N, C-alpha and C positions, 0 to 999 in steps of 0.2 A: 267460550274463548279459548280454554285450555285444549279442547278438542280440535279447534281450528289450527292451533299452533302445532299440535302433534301430527295432524294431517299434513301440514306444510313440511314439517321435518321428515316425515316418512316419505313424502313425494320427492323431496330434495335428496334424501339418502338413496332412494331408488334410482334417480337420475345419475348420481355419482357412481353408484355401484354398477349401473349399466354402462357408463362411460369407461370404467376401469376394466370391465369384463369384455369389452369389444376387442376383436382380434387386432385392430390397428393400435390399440392402447397397450398391448403387451410387447415386451421385447425380450430377447434371449441373449444374455451376455455371458460368455464362457460357460455355456451349458445351464445357466441358472435363469429361471423365468422371473422377469421383473414386471409385475403388474402395475398399471397406471402410468407407464412411461410417457405416453402422449399427454395425459392429463397433467402430469407434473410439469412437462415442458411448456404447455400452453399457460399454465398458472404462472410459471416463472417469466414467460414472455409478457404477460399482462402486468406483472409486478414491475418489470424493467421499464415498460412503456409508461406506467404510472409514475415511476421515480424520475424518468427523464422529462416528463411533462410538467413536473412541479417546479416552482420557482425556488432557486437555491437561497435567495435572500428575501426575507420578509421585512419591509420597512416598518419603523415604529408606527403604532396606531395614531399617535398624535405627535406633532412636531415639538421640538424642545422650545421652552419659553426663553425669553431673553435672560431671565435670572439664572436658569439652569446653564445656559451657554456661558454666562459670565463666571459662574462657579467652576465650570470645567476648564475655562481658560486660566483662571487664577490658580488651579491645582496643577496645571501642566507645567513641567519643567523640561526644557529642551535638553537633549543629550548632545555633547560635542561630537562633531563629525570626525575629528582626529584625536588621538590620545594626547594627554597633556605632556609637556616636556619634562616634567618632574619624574615621570616613571622611567624605569630602566629600559634601555633599548631592547627590541626583540632580537633574540638570537635564534636563527633557524636550526632545526635538528641536524646532527651530524651523522651521516651514514658511515658506519665503521666496518661493514663487511660487504661481500659481493651481493648484488641484488638477486636474491633467490626467493623461494617461497617464505622463508623466515630470514630476517635480517637483524642486525644489531644497530639500534639507533640510540645514541647517548648512553651506551652501556646496557640497554634493555633489549631483550629479544622480542620482536614484534612480528606479526603476520604482514607480509607485503602484498597489498592489493593493487599496487600501481606499477608493477613491473611489466616491461615489454619483453620479458625473457620467455617467449613461447616455447622454444625448443630446449630450454634448460642449458644453453651453451655458456651463459655468463658464469665465470668462475669454474668451468669444467677444466680439469687438469690437462687433458690432451689438447684442448683448444688453446689454453694458455701457453703450453710448450710450443705449439705450432706458431703462435703469434710471436713469441720471444725469439724463435729461430729465424724469423724473416727479417 
């Protein structure tokens, strides 16, 4: 039995080594030889196809009993869709500086990811002087 397994492993290793040594399996990137390029790509393609063919959701093996359904319903507490009136009203943040890469909001310097200041003209001194003179 052990001899058959070793024979199978040697044969498989021979096939893999042969596949990696084929000229079509080698690639040269920036002057470096990369062996097994084709083998790795085929392996990744098989893995991707396998993952795409699997179901993303596996239903439970058995349906819930009526007792389990009742227990889940008794434990469930719905959350309100709107905040209660007892809480303080929401105050939006106040922008205290020009909209640039870094801005001041409520006295704290933050990174601005939502600016449409693509050319950096908002708050630019020469632009502001030009606008004020018009």
